[in-house]
C-alpha positions as CSV (number, residue, x, y, z in Angstrom):
1,M,-0.4,0.1,0.0
2,E,2.9,2.4,0.7
3,E,4.4,1.4,-2.6
4,G,1.4,2.9,-4.2
5,S,1.2,5.5,-2.4
6,N,4.6,6.7,-2.7
7,R,4.1,5.9,-6.8
8,L,1.2,8.3,-6.7
9,A,2.8,10.8,-4.8
10,E,5.5,10.8,-7.4
11,V,3.8,11.0,-10.3
12,F,1.5,13.9,-8.9
13,E,4.5,16.1,-8.2
14,R,6.0,15.3,-11.6
15,E,2.9,16.2,-13.3
16,K,0.8,18.6,-11.2
17,A,1.3,21.6,-13.3
18,R,0.0,19.6,-16.5
19,L,-2.7,18.2,-14.6
20,L,-4.1,21.0,-13.2
21,G,-3.6,22.6,-16.8
22,F,-5.4,19.9,-18.6
23,V,-8.1,20.4,-16.0
24,R,-8.5,23.9,-16.7
25,R,-8.7,23.3,-20.5
26,Q,-11.2,20.6,-19.9
27,V,-13.6,23.2,-18.0
28,A,-13.4,26.7,-19.4
29,G,-15.9,29.0,-17.2
30,F,-14.6,27.4,-13.7
31,S,-12.2,28.8,-11.7
32,G,-8.8,27.8,-11.0
33,M,-9.9,26.8,-7.6
34,D,-12.2,24.4,-9.1
35,A,-9.6,22.9,-11.2
36,E,-7.4,22.2,-8.3
37,D,-10.4,21.0,-6.6
38,I,-11.0,18.0,-8.9
39,V,-7.1,17.6,-9.4
40,S,-7.1,17.2,-5.0
41,D,-10.2,14.8,-5.0
42,V,-9.0,12.6,-7.5
43,T,-5.7,11.9,-6.0
44,Y,-7.6,11.5,-2.7
45,N,-9.6,9.1,-4.0
46,L,-6.6,7.3,-5.7
47,L,-4.6,7.4,-2.6
48,R,-7.4,5.8,-0.4
49,R,-6.8,2.7,-3.1
50,A,-3.3,3.0,-2.5
51,D,-3.3,-0.9,-3.1
52,V,-4.5,-0.7,-6.6
53,I,-2.1,1.4,-7.6
54,V,0.3,-1.2,-7.5
55,D,-1.1,-2.9,-10.4
56,I,-1.7,-0.2,-12.4
57,E,0.9,0.0,-15.3
58,N,0.7,3.3,-16.2
59,L,-0.3,5.4,-13.6
60,T,0.1,8.7,-15.5
61,A,-2.5,7.9,-18.0
62,Y,-4.9,6.5,-15.6
63,L,-4.5,9.4,-13.6
64,Y,-5.6,11.5,-16.5
65,R,-8.2,9.0,-17.2
66,S,-9.9,9.7,-14.0
67,L,-9.6,13.4,-14.0
68,A,-11.5,13.3,-17.7
69,N,-13.9,10.7,-15.7
70,R,-14.3,13.4,-12.6
71,I,-14.6,16.5,-15.0
72,T,-17.6,14.6,-16.9
73,D,-18.8,14.0,-13.4
74,H,-18.3,17.4,-12.1
75,R,-20.4,18.7,-15.4
76,R,-23.5,16.2,-14.9
77,G,-24.0,17.0,-11.4
78,S,-22.6,21.1,-11.2
79,I,-24.3,23.6,-9.4
80,P,-23.9,26.9,-10.7
81,T,-22.1,28.9,-7.7
82,L,-20.1,32.3,-7.4
83,S,-16.6,32.1,-6.3
84,L,-15.5,35.0,-4.6
85,D,-13.0,35.9,-7.1
86,H,-16.0,36.4,-9.6
87,P,-16.3,40.1,-10.0
88,A,-20.1,39.6,-9.7
89,A,-19.8,38.8,-6.2
90,Q,-17.9,41.0,-4.9
91,D,-19.4,43.8,-6.6
92,A,-23.0,42.7,-5.5
93,G,-22.3,42.1,-1.9
94,E,-23.7,38.8,-2.8
95,P,-22.9,35.6,-0.6
96,R,-19.9,33.4,-1.5
97,S,-22.6,31.1,-3.5
98,I,-26.3,30.6,-4.0
99,R,-26.9,27.2,-3.8
100,P,-30.0,25.5,-5.3
101,E,-30.7,23.8,-1.4
102,D,-31.2,27.6,-0.1
103,V,-34.3,28.2,-2.3
104,I,-37.9,26.4,-0.7
105,P,-39.3,24.4,-3.4
106,T,-42.6,25.1,-4.6
107,P,-45.3,22.9,-3.8
108,E,-45.6,21.7,-7.5
109,E,-41.7,20.8,-7.2
110,E,-42.2,19.2,-4.1
111,Y,-45.3,16.8,-5.3
112,R,-43.0,16.3,-8.4
113,Q,-40.5,15.3,-6.4
114,S,-42.6,13.1,-4.4
115,Q,-44.1,11.1,-7.4
116,L,-40.8,10.6,-8.6
117,R,-39.6,8.8,-5.3
118,Q,-42.9,6.8,-5.4
119,R,-42.7,5.8,-9.0
120,L,-38.6,5.0,-8.5
121,Q,-39.5,3.0,-5.4
122,W,-42.2,0.7,-7.5
123,A,-39.8,0.8,-10.5
124,L,-37.0,-0.8,-8.0
125,G,-39.5,-3.3,-6.6
126,Q,-40.0,-4.7,-10.1
127,L,-36.5,-5.6,-10.7
128,R,-35.0,-8.9,-9.8
129,P,-33.7,-9.0,-6.1
130,K,-29.9,-9.5,-7.4
131,E,-30.0,-6.7,-10.1
132,R,-31.7,-4.4,-7.4
133,A,-29.6,-5.1,-4.8
134,V,-26.4,-4.0,-7.1
135,W,-27.9,-1.0,-8.4
136,V,-29.3,0.0,-4.7
137,A,-25.6,-0.7,-3.5
138,T,-23.9,1.2,-6.6
139,E,-26.3,4.6,-7.0
140,I,-27.8,4.8,-3.8
141,D,-25.2,3.6,-1.4
142,D,-22.3,4.6,-3.2
143,R,-20.8,1.0,-2.9
144,S,-17.7,0.6,-5.5
145,F,-18.1,-2.7,-7.3
146,R,-14.6,-3.7,-5.9
147,D,-16.2,-3.5,-2.6
148,L,-19.4,-5.6,-3.4
149,A,-17.5,-7.9,-5.0
150,E,-15.4,-8.4,-2.0
151,D,-18.5,-8.5,0.5
152,W,-20.7,-10.7,-1.6
153,D,-18.1,-13.2,-3.3
154,E,-19.6,-12.3,-6.7
155,P,-16.9,-11.5,-9.4
156,I,-17.0,-7.6,-10.6
157,G,-18.1,-8.9,-14.3
158,T,-21.4,-10.4,-13.1
159,L,-21.7,-7.4,-10.5
160,L,-21.4,-4.8,-13.8
161,S,-23.8,-7.7,-16.0
162,R,-26.4,-7.3,-13.4
163,K,-26.3,-3.4,-13.0
164,S,-26.3,-3.3,-16.8
165,R,-29.7,-5.0,-16.7
166,A,-31.1,-3.3,-13.6
167,T,-30.2,0.4,-15.7
168,A,-31.8,-0.8,-18.9
169,R,-34.7,-2.0,-17.1
170,L,-35.3,0.6,-15.1
171,R,-34.9,3.2,-18.0
172,D,-37.6,1.1,-19.8
173,L,-39.9,1.3,-16.8
174,L,-39.3,5.1,-16.2
175,S,-39.5,6.2,-19.8
176,D,-43.4,7.1,-19.7
177,Y,-42.2,9.3,-16.4
178,R,-38.8,10.9,-18.4
179,N,-41.0,11.5,-21.6
180,L,-43.0,14.0,-19.2
181,S,-40.0,15.9,-17.9
């Protein structure tokens, strides 16, 4: 494990400026702090799995791929915020960031969320138990396939197949709801 940590630290020190440049180019419009946050997040997550790093042949390429994946995640779930560095925040005397959870939902939005939760629970109930278990574990409980494979004594490929079937089935079951949005 220590070997993996040392190897990652070595690659990070050597590539830090290029990694930050890569992220900044990919996330045009984000502040420099966001790029540093993304690089730090990926590095931290890799350090948590330092035992796996030993088996990675090209750690630099793996690090760039991990960054690209994290950027995609960031784009999908990004919440627009104003940074303290942003001129509009300084001029307007606005709080550092405005987040959606600070806004009180309308009754219609609350109803829609309630309907979505009920519909999702119903759809999850339509899945086979093993498919539902892997989908819930990875999507809701945020468990990794590696952890599940160890805990459940199942091959990762089997778990990936179950998750894929569950996701496809959920798409079908929720397609009418998705078309209404």
